[in-house]
C-alpha positions as CSV (number, residue, x, y, z in Angstrom):
1,M,-81.3,-49.4,-65.4
2,N,-78.4,-51.4,-67.0
3,D,-77.4,-48.3,-68.9
4,K,-76.5,-46.6,-65.6
5,Y,-74.3,-49.6,-64.6
6,L,-72.6,-49.7,-68.1
7,A,-71.9,-45.9,-67.9
8,T,-70.3,-46.4,-64.6
9,I,-68.2,-49.3,-65.8
10,N,-67.1,-47.2,-68.8
11,R,-65.6,-44.6,-66.4
12,F,-63.3,-47.2,-64.9
13,E,-60.8,-46.7,-67.7
14,G,-57.8,-44.7,-66.5
15,L,-58.7,-44.3,-62.8
16,N,-55.6,-44.2,-60.6
17,V,-55.8,-46.6,-57.6
18,L,-53.2,-47.2,-54.9
19,V,-53.2,-50.7,-53.4
20,I,-51.3,-51.6,-50.2
21,G,-51.4,-55.1,-48.8
22,D,-49.9,-58.5,-48.4
23,A,-48.5,-60.0,-51.7
24,M,-49.1,-63.7,-52.1
25,L,-48.4,-66.4,-54.7
26,D,-51.2,-68.9,-55.3
27,V,-50.1,-72.2,-56.7
28,Y,-52.5,-74.8,-58.0
29,W,-51.5,-78.4,-58.5
30,D,-54.3,-80.1,-60.5
31,G,-54.4,-83.8,-61.3
32,A,-56.3,-87.1,-60.9
33,A,-56.4,-89.5,-57.9
34,N,-57.0,-93.1,-59.0
35,R,-54.8,-94.8,-56.5
36,I,-54.3,-95.1,-52.7
37,C,-50.8,-94.7,-51.2
38,R,-49.3,-97.9,-49.6
39,E,-47.5,-95.9,-46.9
40,A,-50.8,-94.4,-45.6
41,P,-54.5,-94.3,-46.5
42,V,-54.2,-91.2,-48.6
43,P,-54.8,-90.6,-52.4
44,I,-51.9,-90.5,-54.8
45,V,-52.5,-87.5,-57.1
46,D,-51.0,-87.7,-60.6
47,I,-50.3,-84.0,-61.3
48,K,-51.3,-82.9,-64.8
49,N,-51.1,-79.1,-64.5
50,V,-49.4,-76.5,-62.3
51,K,-50.4,-72.9,-62.3
52,A,-49.0,-69.9,-60.3
53,V,-51.0,-66.7,-60.1
54,P,-51.1,-63.6,-57.9
55,G,-53.0,-63.9,-54.7
56,G,-54.1,-61.7,-51.7
57,A,-53.6,-58.0,-52.3
58,A,-51.7,-58.9,-55.5
59,N,-54.9,-60.4,-56.9
60,T,-56.7,-57.2,-55.9
61,A,-54.2,-55.2,-57.9
62,V,-54.6,-57.5,-60.9
63,N,-58.4,-57.2,-60.8
64,L,-58.1,-53.5,-60.9
65,V,-55.9,-53.6,-63.9
66,Q,-58.3,-56.0,-65.6
67,L,-61.1,-53.6,-64.9
68,G,-59.3,-50.8,-66.6
69,A,-57.5,-48.9,-63.8
70,D,-54.0,-47.6,-63.6
71,V,-52.6,-49.4,-60.5
72,H,-49.8,-48.5,-58.1
73,Y,-49.1,-51.6,-56.0
74,L,-47.2,-51.1,-52.7
75,S,-46.1,-54.3,-51.0
76,I,-43.1,-56.3,-49.7
77,M,-41.9,-59.8,-50.6
78,G,-38.8,-61.9,-50.3
79,C,-35.9,-62.4,-52.7
80,D,-36.7,-66.1,-53.4
81,H,-38.0,-68.2,-56.3
82,E,-41.6,-67.6,-55.3
83,A,-41.0,-63.8,-55.5
84,D,-39.7,-64.2,-59.0
85,L,-42.8,-66.2,-60.0
86,L,-45.1,-63.6,-58.5
87,K,-43.3,-60.7,-60.1
88,D,-43.4,-62.4,-63.5
89,A,-47.1,-63.0,-63.1
90,L,-47.7,-59.4,-62.1
91,M,-45.7,-58.1,-65.1
92,R,-47.7,-60.3,-67.5
93,H,-50.8,-58.4,-66.3
94,G,-49.1,-55.1,-67.0
95,L,-48.4,-54.0,-63.4
96,D,-45.6,-51.6,-62.5
97,L,-43.3,-53.3,-59.9
98,S,-41.5,-50.1,-58.9
99,L,-43.4,-49.9,-55.5
100,I,-42.7,-53.5,-54.6
101,I,-40.0,-53.7,-51.9
102,S,-37.7,-56.8,-51.7
103,D,-36.6,-57.9,-48.2
104,P,-34.0,-60.8,-48.3
105,T,-34.9,-61.7,-44.7
106,R,-38.5,-62.6,-45.6
107,Q,-40.0,-65.6,-47.3
108,T,-42.6,-64.8,-49.9
109,L,-46.2,-65.7,-48.8
110,T,-47.3,-68.8,-50.8
111,K,-50.5,-70.8,-50.8
112,Q,-50.3,-74.2,-52.6
113,R,-53.4,-76.1,-53.3
114,V,-53.5,-79.8,-54.5
115,A,-56.7,-80.9,-56.2
116,A,-57.9,-84.1,-57.8
117,G,-60.6,-83.3,-60.3
118,S,-63.1,-80.9,-58.6
119,Q,-62.0,-82.0,-55.1
120,L,-59.5,-79.8,-53.1
121,L,-57.4,-82.2,-51.1
122,V,-55.0,-80.0,-49.2
123,R,-53.6,-76.5,-48.9
124,F,-50.0,-75.7,-47.8
125,D,-49.2,-72.2,-46.6
126,A,-45.7,-70.8,-46.2
127,G,-44.1,-67.4,-45.8
128,T,-43.0,-64.8,-43.3
129,T,-45.8,-63.4,-41.3
130,R,-43.9,-61.3,-38.7
131,A,-44.2,-57.5,-38.7
132,I,-41.9,-55.8,-41.3
133,D,-38.7,-54.2,-40.1
134,R,-38.6,-50.5,-39.2
135,N,-36.5,-49.4,-42.1
136,Y,-38.9,-51.0,-44.6
137,E,-41.8,-49.5,-42.6
138,R,-40.3,-46.0,-43.1
139,R,-39.9,-46.6,-46.8
140,I,-43.5,-47.6,-47.2
141,I,-44.7,-44.6,-45.2
142,A,-42.7,-42.3,-47.4
143,I,-44.3,-43.9,-50.5
144,L,-47.7,-43.5,-49.0
145,K,-47.1,-39.8,-48.3
146,N,-46.0,-39.3,-51.9
147,K,-48.8,-41.2,-53.6
148,F,-51.9,-41.0,-51.3
149,H,-53.3,-37.7,-52.6
150,K,-52.3,-38.2,-56.2
151,V,-54.7,-41.1,-56.8
152,D,-58.5,-41.5,-57.2
153,A,-58.8,-44.2,-54.5
154,V,-56.8,-46.3,-52.1
155,I,-57.4,-49.9,-51.1
156,V,-55.9,-51.5,-48.0
157,S,-55.9,-55.3,-48.4
158,D,-54.7,-56.6,-45.1
159,Y,-54.6,-60.3,-44.5
160,G,-52.7,-59.9,-41.2
161,Y,-49.3,-61.1,-42.4
162,G,-47.1,-58.3,-41.1
163,L,-47.2,-55.5,-43.6
164,M,-49.8,-53.2,-42.1
165,T,-48.1,-52.1,-38.9
166,D,-49.6,-49.6,-36.4
167,N,-47.2,-46.9,-37.7
168,I,-48.4,-47.5,-41.3
169,I,-52.0,-47.4,-40.2
170,G,-51.3,-44.2,-38.3
171,A,-49.8,-42.7,-41.4
172,L,-53.0,-43.6,-43.3
173,K,-55.0,-41.8,-40.6
174,S,-53.0,-38.6,-40.9
175,L,-53.2,-38.6,-44.7
176,Q,-56.9,-39.3,-44.7
177,H,-57.6,-36.6,-42.1
178,K,-55.5,-34.1,-44.0
179,K,-57.5,-34.6,-47.3
180,E,-60.2,-37.2,-47.6
181,T,-59.7,-39.8,-50.3
182,I,-61.9,-42.7,-51.2
183,L,-60.3,-45.2,-48.9
184,V,-61.5,-48.8,-48.8
185,I,-60.5,-51.3,-46.1
186,D,-60.5,-55.0,-46.7
187,A,-58.9,-56.3,-43.6
188,K,-59.0,-59.4,-41.4
189,S,-59.0,-57.2,-38.3
190,L,-61.2,-54.2,-39.0
191,D,-61.0,-52.8,-35.5
192,K,-57.4,-51.7,-36.2
193,Y,-58.8,-49.2,-38.8
194,S,-61.8,-47.8,-36.9
195,H,-60.1,-44.4,-36.2
196,I,-58.7,-43.5,-39.6
197,G,-61.9,-42.2,-41.2
198,A,-62.1,-44.7,-44.2
199,T,-64.9,-44.5,-46.7
200,V,-65.8,-48.2,-46.8
201,A,-65.1,-51.4,-44.9
202,K,-65.6,-54.7,-46.6
203,P,-65.8,-57.5,-44.1
204,N,-66.9,-61.1,-45.0
205,Y,-69.2,-63.0,-42.7
206,Q,-66.5,-64.6,-40.6
207,E,-64.9,-61.3,-40.1
208,L,-68.2,-59.8,-39.0
209,V,-68.7,-62.6,-36.5
210,T,-65.4,-61.7,-34.9
211,L,-66.0,-57.9,-35.0
212,L,-69.5,-58.1,-33.6
213,A,-68.6,-60.9,-31.1
214,I,-71.5,-63.0,-32.4
215,T,-71.6,-66.2,-30.3
216,E,-74.1,-68.1,-32.5
217,P,-73.3,-67.8,-36.2
218,A,-76.4,-68.2,-38.4
219,A,-76.7,-71.1,-40.9
220,N,-76.3,-70.4,-44.6
221,G,-79.5,-68.8,-46.0
222,H,-80.2,-66.9,-42.7
223,R,-77.1,-64.8,-42.3
224,H,-78.4,-61.6,-43.9
225,E,-81.4,-61.6,-41.6
226,Q,-79.1,-62.0,-38.6
227,L,-76.9,-59.1,-39.7
228,K,-79.6,-56.6,-40.7
229,R,-80.0,-55.4,-37.1
230,Y,-76.2,-54.7,-36.7
231,G,-76.0,-51.8,-39.1
232,P,-75.5,-48.9,-36.6
233,E,-73.1,-51.0,-34.5
234,L,-71.1,-52.0,-37.6
235,L,-70.8,-48.4,-38.8
236,K,-69.6,-47.3,-35.4
237,K,-67.1,-50.1,-34.9
238,T,-65.6,-49.6,-38.4
239,G,-65.7,-45.8,-38.3
240,T,-66.7,-45.7,-42.0
241,A,-69.3,-44.0,-44.1
242,Y,-70.3,-47.4,-45.5
243,V,-70.0,-51.1,-44.8
244,A,-70.2,-53.6,-47.6
245,A,-70.7,-56.9,-45.8
246,T,-70.3,-59.9,-48.2
247,I,-72.2,-63.0,-47.2
248,D,-71.1,-65.6,-49.8
249,I,-74.2,-67.2,-51.5
250,E,-76.5,-64.7,-49.9
251,G,-74.9,-61.7,-51.7
252,A,-74.1,-58.6,-49.6
253,L,-75.6,-56.1,-47.3
254,L,-74.7,-52.4,-47.7
255,F,-75.0,-50.3,-44.6
256,Q,-75.0,-46.5,-44.4
257,H,-75.9,-43.9,-41.9
258,G,-79.6,-43.1,-41.7
259,K,-80.8,-45.6,-44.2
260,A,-82.1,-49.2,-44.2
261,P,-79.6,-51.9,-45.3
262,Y,-79.5,-52.4,-49.1
263,R,-79.1,-56.0,-50.2
264,T,-77.5,-57.3,-53.4
265,F,-78.0,-60.9,-54.5
266,S,-75.6,-63.5,-55.5
267,K,-76.1,-66.2,-58.1
268,P,-76.1,-69.9,-57.3
269,V,-73.0,-71.6,-58.8
270,E,-72.6,-75.3,-58.3
271,N,-69.1,-76.6,-57.4
272,S,-67.4,-73.3,-57.9
273,K,-63.6,-73.7,-57.8
274,A,-62.9,-70.0,-57.9
275,A,-60.9,-68.2,-55.3
276,G,-60.5,-64.5,-54.7
277,A,-64.1,-63.4,-55.1
278,G,-63.6,-60.9,-52.2
279,D,-60.6,-59.3,-54.1
280,T,-62.7,-58.9,-57.2
281,Y,-65.6,-57.5,-55.2
282,V,-63.6,-54.8,-53.5
283,S,-61.8,-53.8,-56.8
284,A,-65.1,-53.3,-58.6
285,L,-66.7,-51.6,-55.6
286,T,-63.8,-49.1,-55.3
287,L,-63.7,-48.2,-59.0
288,A,-67.5,-47.7,-59.0
289,L,-67.3,-45.3,-56.1
290,A,-64.3,-43.5,-57.6
291,S,-66.4,-43.1,-60.8
292,G,-69.0,-41.2,-58.8
293,A,-71.6,-44.0,-58.3
294,S,-73.8,-44.3,-55.2
295,I,-73.0,-47.1,-52.8
296,E,-76.1,-49.0,-54.1
297,V,-74.9,-48.9,-57.7
298,A,-71.3,-49.7,-56.6
299,G,-72.6,-52.7,-54.6
300,E,-74.6,-54.1,-57.6
301,I,-71.6,-53.8,-59.9
302,A,-69.3,-55.4,-57.3
303,Q,-71.6,-58.3,-56.8
304,C,-71.9,-58.9,-60.5
305,A,-68.1,-58.8,-60.9
306,A,-67.9,-61.5,-58.2
307,I,-70.5,-63.6,-59.9
308,V,-68.4,-63.4,-63.1
309,I,-65.4,-65.0,-61.5
310,L,-67.4,-67.7,-59.7
311,Q,-68.0,-69.2,-63.2
312,K,-64.2,-69.7,-63.4
313,S,-61.6,-71.7,-61.5
314,A,-58.6,-71.0,-59.3
315,T,-57.7,-67.4,-58.3
316,A,-59.6,-65.6,-60.9
317,T,-60.2,-62.0,-62.2
318,C,-63.0,-60.2,-63.9
319,T,-62.2,-58.0,-66.9
320,R,-64.0,-54.8,-67.8
321,N,-65.3,-56.4,-71.0
322,E,-66.7,-59.4,-69.1
323,L,-68.4,-57.1,-66.6
324,S,-69.9,-54.9,-69.3
325,H,-71.0,-58.0,-71.2
326,Y,-72.7,-59.3,-68.1
327,F,-74.8,-56.2,-67.7
328,G,-75.3,-55.8,-71.5
329,S,-76.6,-59.3,-71.8
330,S,-78.5,-59.5,-68.6
331,S,-81.3,-57.1,-69.4
332,K,-83.7,-59.9,-68.6
333,Y,-86.6,-58.0,-67.2
334,T,-89.1,-56.9,-69.9
335,P,-92.3,-55.3,-68.6
336,D,-93.5,-54.3,-72.1
337,W,-95.1,-57.3,-73.7
338,Q,-94.7,-56.0,-77.2
339,E,-91.0,-55.6,-76.6
340,L,-91.0,-59.2,-75.2
341,K,-92.8,-60.4,-78.3
342,G,-90.2,-58.8,-80.5
343,R,-87.4,-60.4,-78.6
344,L,-89.1,-63.8,-78.8
345,E,-89.6,-63.5,-82.5
346,A,-85.8,-63.1,-82.9
347,F,-85.4,-66.3,-80.9
348,K,-87.9,-68.2,-83.0
349,K,-86.2,-67.1,-86.2
350,E,-83.1,-68.8,-84.9
351,G,-85.1,-72.0,-84.4
352,K,-85.0,-71.7,-80.6
353,R,-87.4,-73.8,-78.5
354,I,-89.4,-71.5,-76.2
355,V,-90.3,-72.7,-72.7
356,F,-92.7,-70.7,-70.5
357,T,-93.5,-71.0,-66.8
358,N,-95.2,-68.7,-64.3
359,G,-95.6,-68.2,-60.6
360,C,-95.1,-66.0,-57.5
361,F,-91.6,-67.1,-56.6
362,D,-91.9,-65.0,-53.5
363,L,-89.7,-67.0,-51.0
364,L,-87.1,-68.5,-53.4
365,Q,-85.8,-71.9,-52.2
366,G,-83.4,-74.5,-53.7
367,G,-86.4,-76.4,-55.0
368,H,-87.5,-73.4,-57.1
369,V,-84.0,-73.1,-58.6
370,A,-83.9,-76.8,-59.5
371,Y,-87.4,-76.4,-61.0
372,L,-86.3,-73.5,-63.2
373,E,-83.2,-75.4,-64.3
374,Q,-85.4,-78.4,-65.3
375,A,-87.7,-76.1,-67.2
376,R,-84.9,-74.5,-69.1
377,A,-83.6,-77.9,-70.0
378,L,-86.8,-78.6,-71.9
379,G,-85.9,-76.0,-74.5
380,D,-83.4,-73.2,-75.4
381,V,-85.1,-70.2,-73.9
382,L,-87.0,-69.9,-70.6
383,I,-89.5,-67.1,-70.2
384,L,-90.7,-66.5,-66.6
385,G,-94.0,-64.8,-65.9
386,L,-94.2,-63.3,-62.4
387,N,-97.4,-62.5,-60.6
388,S,-97.5,-58.8,-59.6
389,D,-97.5,-57.8,-55.9
390,A,-101.2,-57.1,-56.1
391,G,-101.8,-60.5,-57.7
392,I,-99.9,-62.3,-55.0
393,K,-102.0,-60.5,-52.3
394,R,-105.2,-61.7,-54.0
395,L,-103.8,-65.3,-54.2
396,K,-102.0,-65.6,-50.9
397,G,-103.4,-62.9,-48.5
398,S,-102.6,-59.4,-47.4
399,N,-99.3,-60.3,-45.7
400,R,-97.8,-61.3,-49.0
401,P,-95.5,-60.9,-50.9
402,A,-92.6,-61.2,-48.5
403,N,-90.4,-59.8,-51.3
404,S,-91.4,-57.0,-53.5
405,L,-91.6,-57.4,-57.3
406,H,-88.4,-55.5,-57.7
407,E,-86.6,-57.8,-55.2
408,R,-88.0,-61.0,-56.9
409,I,-86.9,-59.8,-60.3
410,R,-83.4,-59.0,-59.1
411,I,-83.1,-62.5,-57.7
412,L,-84.6,-64.5,-60.5
413,A,-82.9,-62.5,-63.3
414,G,-79.6,-63.5,-61.7
415,L,-80.3,-67.2,-62.3
416,E,-78.5,-68.7,-65.3
417,A,-81.6,-70.8,-66.2
418,V,-83.9,-67.8,-66.7
419,T,-83.6,-66.1,-70.1
420,L,-86.3,-63.4,-69.8
421,V,-88.6,-62.2,-67.0
422,T,-91.9,-60.4,-67.4
423,T,-94.9,-59.7,-65.1
424,F,-98.7,-60.0,-65.3
425,E,-101.4,-58.4,-63.2
426,E,-104.2,-60.9,-63.8
427,D,-104.7,-64.1,-61.6
428,T,-103.8,-66.3,-64.6
429,P,-101.3,-65.5,-67.5
430,I,-104.0,-66.0,-70.2
431,N,-103.1,-62.9,-72.1
432,L,-99.4,-63.4,-71.6
433,L,-99.6,-66.9,-73.0
434,N,-101.3,-65.6,-76.1
435,I,-98.3,-63.2,-76.6
436,I,-95.6,-65.7,-75.9
437,Q,-97.0,-68.8,-77.7
438,P,-94.4,-71.1,-76.2
439,D,-93.4,-74.6,-77.4
440,V,-93.5,-75.9,-73.8
441,Y,-95.5,-74.8,-70.8
442,A,-93.9,-76.0,-67.5
443,K,-95.7,-76.3,-64.2
444,G,-95.1,-77.9,-60.9
445,S,-96.1,-81.5,-60.1
446,G,-98.9,-80.2,-57.9
447,Y,-100.9,-79.5,-61.1
448,S,-102.4,-81.8,-63.6
449,I,-104.1,-81.0,-66.9
450,E,-107.4,-81.3,-65.2
451,N,-106.7,-78.8,-62.4
452,L,-104.3,-76.5,-64.2
453,P,-105.9,-73.0,-63.8
454,N,-104.7,-72.0,-67.3
455,E,-105.8,-75.2,-69.1
456,P,-108.6,-73.4,-70.9
457,V,-106.2,-70.6,-71.9
458,I,-103.7,-72.7,-73.9
459,P,-104.7,-71.4,-77.3
460,G,-104.6,-73.4,-80.5
461,Y,-101.6,-71.6,-81.9
462,S,-99.6,-74.7,-82.7
463,E,-100.2,-78.3,-83.6
464,A,-99.1,-79.5,-80.1
465,V,-98.3,-77.5,-77.0
466,E,-96.3,-79.6,-74.7
467,I,-97.0,-79.3,-71.0
468,S,-94.4,-80.6,-68.5
469,F,-95.0,-81.2,-64.8
470,L,-91.8,-80.9,-62.9
471,A,-90.9,-81.8,-59.3
472,G,-87.6,-81.8,-57.6
473,I,-85.1,-83.4,-60.0
474,D,-87.7,-85.5,-61.7
475,A,-89.8,-84.4,-64.7
476,R,-93.0,-85.9,-66.1
477,Q,-93.8,-84.7,-69.6
478,T,-97.1,-84.9,-71.4
479,A,-97.8,-83.7,-74.9
480,L,-101.1,-81.7,-75.1
481,P,-102.9,-81.9,-78.4
482,Q,-104.0,-78.7,-80.1
483,L,-106.6,-76.9,-77.9
484,K,-109.3,-74.7,-79.3
485,N,-110.2,-71.3,-77.8
């Protein structure tokens, strides 16, 4: 399956994309706060580092370049110091500035963040947010008419800061109706674009709450369930062929006419300081669609691109090499036990300590993730054996599993702690254990050596097989002497 994703990513190179949207400068002031101010009970931050990077639609343009595309960026900014910093940053990423219009009456949009360690303390926003003047509006429409049908895709990145006027949106409508192009809308107010015939709308959860007039937003962890029933209404309200609804830690839901929603899964990242995940997502999604991928494949690639930047800090981007590496190195599911054995032999030759655990992992919770992280900490490689769907039915009843094997594999393979995933049909992983021959066998604290279903199956393949019983954030380890068959 990963070969399909990699082939799509390889086709990103040289695609032409037009981006129109609000240009911003993101400034990060990072330091340490070890004192309290005498004038007021606020921390004093000793600044150690200042970084200025493209934000907003400018970040979308940079992401596209990093993913291999040829980008035409159409925007407007002031003639101030912030504009100079933003242009310098864009040029360093190889962007052509010929379509960026300077308006001396505008102040360049700037977002300044002050952080102490991992804690964001305050954000200052500045810049002109009124609608652009008519003469600049006419210039932008002229550029749109010249470029729209010469590119492989168009992205609108509208933060609601005055660039995307009704007349410019009307021009997009006329161009799209004349000859349909892959047109992706990432806008704070999606209702303004419902009549233009765009290909995809990419709202986040808060934008969906506004668009759908949801009076009771769901708590984290339950939002995808809340949104599933809104598919037809979303497609109608956006007027698009697809809706890619991003839901933060819950991944995304992809809606299309006549099909059930398709869910992609995110990856838990603690204390992420990254910004701009939505810009990265829409960039990868657009390039995948322009490469001829289905919306499902495009959504998976976009989700993984967002996961890559969540490992970073500040307003970040994902490169094509990083995305390819993610898929190339994330072939974690190995149904063939002999192939699994070969991969494990390579680990063992490197002196890696092998940890094995097994279970259903049907309704994944935070405790499961913590458990798997603890299990991985017991060695260098964590192998996860999953009960098959039929096995779960035998163990837990005919109404289980709640999530199919494919869904469980997709979620668990996305966890950093898990090295490889395989499956077994039997009620216990006796035969699988004989293949893996781990150094450590991890189980939950609800088990003991006496009631461990697999206790008789731990073969005497090493001098000491270590069994660890894990619960929450505590771990209790017991060395098990060599057992005989």
